[in-house]
N, C-alpha and C positions, 0 to 999 in steps of 0.2 A: 669607192676607190680603195684598193688594197695596197698596203705598204709592207715590204719585206726587208728585214735586215739580212744582209748577205755576209756570211762568214765573219760575224762579229766585227765588221768594219763600219766606218761612218757612212758608206754608200747605202742608199736606199733605192729599191726598185719599185716603181709605181706600175700598177696594172689596173685598168678599168675596162670592163666590158660594157659596151653601149650598143644601142640600136638606133643609129642616126636617122632622123627624118628629113634632113637636108644635107647637101654635100659639104657644108661648112660646120666645123665643130671647134669650139674654143677650149683650150686647156690652160691651166695655171701651172707654171713651172715652179717647183719648190725653191726656196732661196739658196739651198746648198748646191743647186745645179746652175745657178746664174754664172756666166762667163766660163762655162765648161762645155766640152763637146758632149752632146747627148744623142741618143738614138730614139726616133719616134717611128714605130712600126704600126702599119695598118693592115690587118688581114681578117678574113672571115673566120669565125669560130664554128660555123655550121659543120655538121658531120659530112664528110665527103666519102662516098663509097669506093672511090678509086684511089684513095690515099694508101700509102704503105703503112702496114701495122707496125707499131713499136714492139720491141721484144716482149715487154710486159703484156701488152694486148694480145700478142700471139700466144704466149704461154697461157693466159687466162682463157683464150678461146679454144685451145687444143688440149689443155691438161686433162688427163684421164681418158682421152678418146679411144685408146687401145686397151684399157684396163680389162675389158671383158673378152678380149680376143685370145687369151691364153698364149701369148707370145713370149718366148725367152729372149730378152734383149741382147744377150751375148751371142746366142746362136744366130739371131737375125743379123747382127752386125757382121759375124763371120761369113754368113752366106752372101751378104751384099759385097763384102770385100773380095770373096772368091769369084763372084761374077765379074768384077772389074779385072781381076788377075787373069781370067780366062780370055779376055778380049785381046786382040792383036793391036797393041799400041806401039807406034813408032816413036822411039826416043832418041835423043842425040847422044 
């Protein structure tokens, strides 16, 4: 079981990753949480190929992907913006 101190406060977050063998699991609540509202979250930690990537995961996955393409980023951005300017867009 992992315990985390959060922002130098008294609060502690508990996290435990388990692989239950039955639908029932017993947990011990720390004394500092007695008579307080707490959240108990149950979710799978298995990798899901359909999940949305976080920003960091996206950067790690795509960093340097165009480095060998000899593309000037400013020129590319200007061309993309010009393409949108040339479209007939109805505005209010």
